[in-house]
N, C-alpha and C positions, 0 to 999 in steps of 0.2 A: 663766378660771377653771370655767366649766359646762360647756366643751367638754372640758378634760382631764379631768373626771368621767366623760364620754362613754363614753370610750376606756381609762379603768382599769379594773383588774380588780375582780370585782366584791364591793363593800363593802355594808357594813347601810346606809349612805344610799343609794347606786346603787337597791340590789333596793328600798328603800321609796319612793323616787319613780317607780319602773317601777310600785309596786303602787295607788299614790296615783293617777297618769297613768290605768291601766286601768279602776280599778274605785271610785275616789273621786271622780275628774273628773265622769265622767256623770251622778254624783246629786246630790242637793242636799243632802242627809243627815249628820250628821257619825258618825264612826264613834269604838268604845273602842278605847282603849289595846289591851287584851287582844285585841282581832280581830286587831291589825296586829301584836302581838308573836307570837300563834299563825301566823299567815302567814309572818313571817318565819324564823320556827323551821323551818318546811320545808327552808329553803335553809342550815339548818344554822347559823345566826346566834342566837346567845345574849341571852336577855332583857334582858342589861344593855347589851348593844350595841346594841339595837334601841331601847331607850329611850333610849339618847344620840343618834340616828340621829335621833327622834322633836324631842329637847330643840335641836338642832342646826340642824333645819330650820326651826324655829319661830324660833330667834334669827335665822333669816336672813331671816323674813317671810314664810315661804311657808304657814305653819301656826298656827291657834290654838287654844289650850286652852281645854275649858269643864268645872271640876269640878261634880261632882252627889255628894254627901255624899264618900265614899270614893273614886270611880271618875273617871274624866277620859273626855272624848272629843275628837276632834279635827276643826275644820273647815280647808276650804281658804280663804286669804285672797285677796282679789282679787287681787293682784299673783301668787300662788299658780295660782290658777287662769288667770292669759293665761300664764303660765311655762309649765306642761304642755298647756294647750291650743296653743299653739306650738309644743311637742313631739310633741303627738300628731298636728300636722299635716305637720310633718318626718316623722316615723315613718312614718306610713300612707301618708303620699304618695310616698316616696321609692320607686323601682323601680316605678313604676306605668306610666310613659310613656316614649317615647326620645324623645329631643330632637332633632328636626329640625338638620341642619349644612350651612351653606354655605361651608365650608373656612375662613372668616375667624380668624383668629389676631390672641389681644391677648398684645404683647410688654412685659414691665415690665424696665426697665435700672436695679440699683439696687446698690451695691456697697457694703460696711462692711468697715472696716478688722482686719485679722487681731487687732489689739489689743483691739477692743471685744468680745470673747466675747458678753457677754451681750445686746448691741443686736443683733448678727449671731442669735443664736439668738433673740430675739424675733423678729426679721422672720421668718426661715424658719420657725417654729413658726405663724405666723398667714398666714404666705401659702398654707404647705400645708393648712391648716384650711380656708383659701376655696378652695384647689382648685387651687392652682397648680402647678406641676413645674417643676423646674431642670433644662436638659441640659447646662448649663456654669456656673461662678459669675458671680454677677452679672445673671446672666439667667433672668426668669422668664418661664412661659407660660401659655395658658389658650386653650382653644378656644372661651369663652364672653364675648367683647366686652364684656357687661354688667356684668362685674365689676369694669371699671375702677375703678368709683366707690368699690367695698370697696376695692380698692387703692389708690385715691389715698387714701384715711381711713386706712390704716393704715400708710402711709410719714409723711403728717402727724403720725400719734400719737408715730412713732417718731422726729421730727424729720430725715426723709430726704426730705423732699418737694424741697429746692431741689437735689439731686444725684439725684432719679428722673426718667427718661424714659419713656415709654409710644408705642408705636406699634399701630395695628389694620391686618394684611396680610394676604395669603394667601401660603404657603410658595411660596417659588421654586424655580429649578431648578437648584441645586446643592445637594448630599446628599441625605438619603434622609429623609423626613417619619417615617417608622416607625423607623427608626433614633432620631431625635431623643425619639420618645414615651417608646421604651423607657429613654433617658437619665435623660427629664424625673422617670418614673413608676415605683416599684417594683411594677408590676402583676402579677408573678408571685407576689411575697407575699400581695398582695390577693385574687389568683385562690385561692391556697391555704386564708385564712380564709374564703373563700366555700363553699371544697369544706367546709372543716371544720363548718360552719354546716349546710350540706345533711345530711352525714353523722350531724349530732345530732338533727335534726327530720325525716328523711325517712321514717325508720320507725316513729318515737315514734308510740304509739295509747294514750294513759290511759284507762282503763277507768273510774274513780270519778270522784265531782266535786271531790274533794281533788285527785288526780290531773292531772284536766284544768285546775284552778286554776293548777298549779304549772307544768305545762308552758305553759301561754297565758303567764305572768308571765317564764317563761325565752326563750320563743319573743320577744317583744317586748324583753325586757333584752338578748338579744344583737343582734338586728337594728338595735338603736335606736346602736349604735355607726357601723353602714355610712356613714350621711350624713356623717358626720366622715373617714372614711377613703379612701370613695372621690371619687376628681377627678369621675367622672361623665361621663366620654368618650364622644363622639359613636361608636355603634356602629360605622362604619368604621376607627377609631383601635384598637380591642381588638382583642385576638387571640381567634381562628379558637376557637368553642365555651367562651366567655367562660362564667366560672361564677356571674358577679353575674346575668345574666340568669332562671336558673334558679335561684336562692338567691332571686331576689325574687319570682317567682310562687308559691316554695313557701312563704314568708313570708304572701301576700295571703291564699294557700289555708287555709291551717293558723291562719291570725287568724279568718276567716271560720268554719272549722269548728268551732274549739272554743271560740267566743266565748260562745253560749248556755248551754252547760254551766257554762264558767266562772263567766259573771254570776250565774247561778242556784244556784251554790254559795257566791258572794259574800252573794247577799242571804240566804242561810238562815245563813251564819256569822253576819252582823250581826242577824238577829230572835232569833238563840239569845244572843246577849250582850244584845239588849235585854229579853227577857223573863227573865233570869236576875235 
């Protein structure tokens, strides 16, 4: 469910989670409802939707509220902090380093009858999220053999472990490895998404504190989808002039560049509400 939300369209709850991770997580202090509502408003999110997002997030156990008079402020729960900390590690670590590859492939053989469409969909969705590609029906591949444990967990959860088989090996002499990769993953579509990210943020130059906070939130919100969309293939399997590398460099550079002003403006907003 959380992975589906990561790649879905912008919603009040998804933007709220980005704001919580970027600005609330680094601090121990609670934040007033009005501060969160005002920040979400800069994304065109109405107050009613913002308050509903807060209520849903609290109902899931990530936030806890505290009333002071007629006002309410929110704090992250321990599970909420763990969730956002794991998310931050995934977001900020993604795209930083290229992983060396020795040419070893993990192959998973598992098929589901056409009549069991829901099961087929669940298998495809979960293996795709785990970075696997399928060059032909019933065959799933990954250049990361360490994902075998995750694949085993997936097929067991779906009750397919009795039929599944796995192999770890190098590519043989028959056929073309590059053609296999092209059939297994739609790298063209992913490259276009990376190009869209670059187009959106390369020339962006926010001037005011509010504009920087908005830009930083957008930057993180858009980037956080890529760890679930990108199978993180080794460099030698990627097309020439791969946009993912340029997008990663841009994200990390912009995040460092905008962070001080964005964090300062957040502190100013929180301080204004506390003084009110």
